[in-house]
C-alpha positions in Angstrom: 40.0 -30.7 39.8 43.3 -31.5 37.4 44.6 -29.1 34.9 46.1 -30.9 31.9 48.5 -28.5 30.6 49.7 -29.0 27.2 52.3 -26.8 25.5 52.0 -26.8 21.4 54.6 -28.9 19.3 57.7 -27.6 17.8 57.9 -24.9 14.8 60.0 -24.5 12.2 60.6 -21.1 14.9 61.3 -22.9 17.6 64.3 -25.1 16.1 65.9 -22.0 14.3 65.8 -20.6 18.3 63.9 -17.9 17.5 61.3 -15.7 19.9 58.0 -16.6 18.8 55.8 -14.5 21.1 52.5 -13.5 18.8 54.1 -14.9 15.7 51.5 -16.8 14.2 53.8 -19.5 13.7 52.5 -23.0 12.4 53.5 -26.5 13.8 56.5 -27.9 11.7 55.9 -31.5 10.6 58.2 -32.7 13.8 55.5 -30.8 15.9 52.5 -32.6 14.2 54.3 -35.8 14.6 54.9 -35.1 18.4 51.4 -33.9 19.0 50.1 -37.1 17.1 52.1 -39.1 19.7 50.5 -36.8 22.5 47.3 -37.0 21.2 47.5 -41.4 21.3 48.7 -40.9 24.8 45.4 -39.0 25.7 42.9 -40.9 24.0 41.2 -42.8 26.5 41.2 -39.9 29.1 38.0 -38.1 29.4 38.1 -34.5 30.1 35.3 -31.7 31.3 36.7 -29.6 28.7 39.5 -28.3 26.1 40.5 -25.0 26.5 43.4 -23.1 23.6 45.2 -20.4 23.0 43.8 -19.2 19.5 47.4 -19.0 18.0 48.2 -21.4 15.2 50.4 -23.6 16.7 48.0 -24.3 19.5 45.0 -24.7 17.8 46.3 -27.2 15.6 48.1 -29.0 18.4 44.3 -29.0 20.1 42.8 -30.5 17.2 44.6 -33.1 16.7 43.9 -33.7 20.7 40.5 -33.3 20.0 40.3 -35.8 16.9 41.6 -38.4 19.2 39.7 -38.0 22.5 35.9 -38.3 22.4 33.0 -35.8 23.0 35.2 -32.9 23.2 35.5 -29.8 21.1 38.3 -27.1 21.4 37.6 -23.7 23.0 39.1 -20.5 21.7 40.9 -18.0 23.4 43.3 -15.2 23.3 44.0 -15.0 27.0 46.1 -18.0 26.3 48.0 -16.2 23.9 52.0 -16.5 24.2 53.8 -13.8 26.1 54.5 -10.2 23.3 58.3 -10.2 23.4 58.0 -6.4 22.0 61.4 -5.5 19.4 63.0 -9.0 20.1 59.8 -10.7 18.7 60.9 -13.4 16.0 64.8 -13.4 16.7 67.1 -15.9 17.3 69.7 -15.2 19.9 72.5 -14.2 18.0 70.1 -11.4 16.0 69.6 -10.3 19.7 72.8 -9.9 20.4 73.7 -8.5 17.3 71.1 -5.6 17.5 70.7 -5.0 21.0 73.9 -5.6 22.9 72.7 -3.8 25.8 69.4 -5.9 26.0 71.0 -9.3 25.3 73.2 -9.0 28.1 70.6 -8.3 30.6 68.8 -11.1 29.4 72.1 -13.9 29.9 71.4 -12.4 33.8 67.9 -13.0 34.1 65.8 -13.9 31.4 62.3 -13.6 33.1 62.5 -9.7 34.3 64.1 -7.6 31.9 62.0 -4.6 30.8 62.4 -5.8 26.8 61.1 -2.1 25.0 57.7 -3.0 23.0 57.1 -6.3 25.2 53.2 -7.1 27.0 55.0 -6.9 30.5 54.6 -9.0 33.8 51.3 -7.3 35.3 50.1 -7.6 31.6 51.0 -11.4 31.7 49.6 -12.1 35.4 46.8 -10.1 34.6 45.9 -12.7 31.9 46.4 -15.8 34.2 44.6 -14.3 37.0 41.4 -14.1 34.7 42.1 -17.3 33.2 42.7 -18.3 36.7 39.1 -17.1 37.8 37.6 -18.9 34.8 38.7 -22.1 35.7 37.8 -22.1 39.6 33.6 -21.3 37.8 34.0 -24.7 35.6 35.3 -26.2 38.7 32.0 -25.5 40.1 30.1 -26.8 37.0 32.2 -29.7 36.6 30.1 -31.9 38.7 32.4 -35.5 38.1 35.8 -33.4 38.5 36.8 -34.4 35.4 40.2 -32.8 34.4 40.6 -29.5 32.2 42.6 -29.8 29.4 44.8 -26.7 28.7 46.6 -25.8 25.4 49.1 -23.1 25.1 52.7 -21.9 25.4 55.7 -21.5 27.1 55.7 -18.5 29.1 51.9 -18.2 29.6 52.0 -21.9 31.3 55.4 -21.0 33.3 53.3 -18.0 34.4 50.1 -19.7 35.3 52.3 -22.9 37.1 53.8 -20.2 39.2 50.4 -18.3 40.3 48.6 -21.9 40.9 51.1 -23.2 42.5 51.5 -19.5 44.9 55.5 -18.6 43.7 56.6 -15.2 44.0 57.3 -14.3 40.2 59.8 -12.1 41.6 62.1 -14.5 42.1 63.8 -17.5 39.8 61.2 -19.3 37.4 61.8 -22.6 38.0 59.6 -24.4 35.4 60.1 -24.7 31.8 58.1 -26.7 29.5 59.1 -28.5 26.3 57.0 -28.9 23.0 54.4 -31.3 23.4 54.7 -32.1 26.8 52.1 -32.8 29.8 51.9 -31.3 33.0 49.2 -32.2 35.5 48.2 -29.8 37.9 45.6 -30.3 41.0 44.3 -27.7 43.2 40.6 -26.5 44.5 41.4 -22.9 43.5 41.0 -21.9 47.1 44.6 -22.5 48.0 48.1 -23.4 46.1 47.6 -26.5 44.4 50.2 -29.2 43.4 51.9 -30.9 41.0 51.4 -34.1 40.0 53.2 -34.6 36.8 55.9 -32.1 35.0 56.9 -31.4 31.9 56.5 -35.3 30.9 57.2 -36.5 27.1 57.9 -40.2 27.5 55.3 -40.4 24.5 57.4 -38.8 22.5 60.0 -41.6 23.2 57.2 -44.4 22.1 
């Protein structure tokens, strides 16, 4: 079964370089235009289901897409929410460096594995990833026509999910980064490591 992964469109917080985390920002005007372009690209593609994070920027992204794709309504789940960044949530790089200089140096060396005070933590993040993976495995059994499942979520959750789906070791470097309104396609049977058919494609944003 194919999974079509979409990161939400850009927000004003993205444009300001802020770590959004669980803060509930809406799409910016630019972000809505990005998602309209992606929705137009997907308009003739049938899907078995559309599953989205329930944060506003992902909800709006999924709603714009659902308006273009026939016979589908978004399903929303907090399991797909973005990573909670704790004390640095909502801050820019400059603000983090000024308020937490030692933590900033650690983040500069290894962004993905630093224990940020108050943050969700990787164990919790991958716990959510595993819950969603098991859910998708049950969806596959019901999906008799093997139609793709469309997933709308956030950068760090999609990074973690892709690592888990492809059976990468998350203790190593995380090689995947997702752009706003990008499309990535994974394919697998949920019994062994899956494959990546398309990664972080944004050709629809270039017309």
